[in-house]
N, C-alpha and C positions, 0 to 999 in steps of 0.2 A: 776655639770656641764658636767663632762665627760661622768658619767652614762648616763643623759638624752641628753646628744650631745646637749645644751642648754646654749647660756650665754643672756637669755632672763628673764628681771625683769618686771613682768605687776605690774603697779601703779594703783590699785584697788580704784578708790576716787568717790563714788558713796555714795547716802544719806539715802537710805534704805536698812536695814539688809538684807532684800530677794534679792535683786539686787546684793547685796556684796557677798553672799553665792553665788549665780547663776553664776555669774561672775567667780568668784575662782574656782569652780567647773568645768567650761567651759574650762579656759585659764591652769589649773592646768598639765595637762598632757605635756604640751611645754614650763612652766616655770622654768627656776632654782631657781628663787624667787618671793616671792609675797609682793611688798611693799604696806603697809595699813597706814592711815592716823583715826586712829581708832574713834578719837574724831568730826568726821562730819557726822558720823551717827546720823540720828535724834531719831532713836529707839534702840540706843544700850542698851544691856542686858546680862548679864553672857554669856548666852547660845550660842552667836555669837562667843565667844572664844572658846568654846567647838567645835564649827563646824569648826571654823578656823583650828584648831589642828588637827580634824579630817581628813580634807583635806590635811593637810602637810603631815600627814603620809600616807594617800592613794595614793597622786601624789607624793610624794616624792619631795618637796619644801621646801625651806627655807623660814622663814616669818622675814619680814624685816619692822620693825615700824618707819616710815618715822616722829619722833618725832622731830627732830632736835633741841635739849637739849642747852640751852644757859644763864646758870646763875651760882652762886657760887655752890662749891659742896656738901655742905650741902642741899642746894634746889633740886639739880637734882638728889642726892640719892632718895629724897623722890617723886620725880616726876617720877622716876624709878619705884620703889618699891611698891609706896603706891596709895591712892586714888581709883577711880573707875573703873581704867583699869590694876592696878597692870602689868603695860608693860614686866618687865624682868621676868614675869613667864611664858610666851608666846612667844615674839618674839626673835627670836635669833639674828638678827642682829638690832641695833639700830643705830643712828647718832647724830652728835653733832657741833655746829658752835664752832669756835676755840677761837671766840672772848674775852669769858671768863679768858682765859689762860689755863693752865694744870690742875686746880683745877678741871675744867669740866670731862676730863678725869679720874682722879682719883676718884673722887667723884663718876662717874657711874662706875668704875672699881670696886668700893668695893663693889657694889651689883651685878653685871654681872658675874665678872670672878668665883665666886664661883659657878654660874648656867652655866659655859660654854659660855657664851654670846661673842658676838665680836661689836667691835664699828667702824663705819664711821666717819670721818670728812669731813666738807665741804669746800674743798680747791679752789675748782671754782664753777661757777654758769651758768645757761643757760638762763638768764632772761638778757635783754639789759640792759647796763648802770650799772649792781650789780658793788659792792664794793669789792668782793673776788677776787683780782689783784695783782700783785707785792709783796711787802712786806708781805702781808697777807697769800698769798699763801704759800711762803717761810715758814713763821711761820707755816702754819699749816702743813707743810712738817717735819720741826722740831720734832713738838710735838708732832706728830704722829708716827715718828720713835725712839721718845725718850721712848715711851711706848709700845714695839711689844707685850707684852705679851697681850694686849688687844685691839689694836687699828690693823683691819684686812685690813683697806683702804681708801681709798678716794671717796665722791662724786666729779668729776672734769670733764674736759672737754678734756684734755689732759695727755699722761703719764707724771708722776712725777719722773722718773729716772735720769733725767738731774738735776733737782734742789737739790734731794738726794745726788747727786754727788757731784754738788756745796757747798752742804753744809757739805761736810765730812763724808756721808753714803754712798758711792759707794759699789755696789753689793747688797744694801737693794732693795725690790721690794714687793710692795703693790698692791691689787686689785684697778682697777679704775673702779667705777659705776658712767654709764653716762646718764643724762636726756635730754631731747629734742631730740629723737628721733622719727622720723617719714620718712615713705616711699613717701608720697603723698605732706603734707603741708609744706611750709617752715615756718610757724608761726601761733599764735593762733589771732594775734589783739589784746594781753595783756601783750604783752613784753617777750612771749616766741619765741626763736629762735628754728628752727630744723633741723636737720642734719640725713642725711641717716645711717644705718649701716655700708654700707662701710667706708664711712666718719668718723664715729665713731670709729669704730674697725679698720680696715684694714688702713687706713690713719693716724688717730690720735694716734692709738695704745692701745685705752680702749679697756676692759674686758668685760663689762655687758653693755647691752642696756636697758634704764628703759624706756618703753612703756607705755602710759595710754590711751588717747582717741583716738589714734591710732588703737586700739584693739576695744574698746567699743563705740566710739562716745560719745556723750554728755551724756549719761547714761538713756537716757529715751526711753521708747518702746525697750527695748530690744530685738534684736534677737539673741539666745544664739547658734544657727548654724553659725552666721553670725560672731559673736567673736570667734568661736572657728578656724574659717578658718582663720581670719586674726592673732589670736596667733599663729597658726601652719605657717602662713608665716611670722612672724618676728622671729618665732624659727629660720626656715629655712634660710633668709638672714643674721640674726646674726651669724650664725654657720657657713656658707659659708665665710663672710668677716673675722672670728678669724681663720678658716683654710687656707685662702689665705695669712693673715698675718704669719703665722708661717711658710708657706712655703716661706718667701722672702728670 
């Protein structure tokens, strides 16, 4: 983030491998992270991962596979390390729902820690009427701060510092990555709600903005130059909000 002056994470949710790589190559210079859902690719093959990791090195971004693990420890170990995707081999960061309890963290840590990986917990979500609120969010914060060796932050809509202090973890601070960010739209008609980078970073105190369709639209008939220009704009708006917050 500091090297690139970017707190932008681009969520690349397209279904063709060629579009996937094209979008990532276009936005890579402006993003600190690229968020993937590797299982939505219709034509996945291992060479996609080779290309992805090459672009990660070329453009200096981290890879965040948005897997949202949510099962018992033994199962998530296997999902993380094995199968056709072998996520832990290439994804620097992944995430999990806290609903199974601490075993979801320890199970993933048994695979990820030796590889130097990090985990985000879903403390809050951006969809209308979601259930990640109240005591659920408190439990997420407690679980994260009990495992500082592996959990690096949260998917959330607000800073978690106040809850951390309330739970007896004063002074503990983790990254906040926030989806549902848009410069123009306020919703997608499918339950997603959008806030601007200023609202998310400067006002709510979050760290990283996650943007998908705001950069590449519906993923059809991609205009690479337009995708690149939009990614640059989100980088600029997000970093400005971050600098403004630090200046407060």
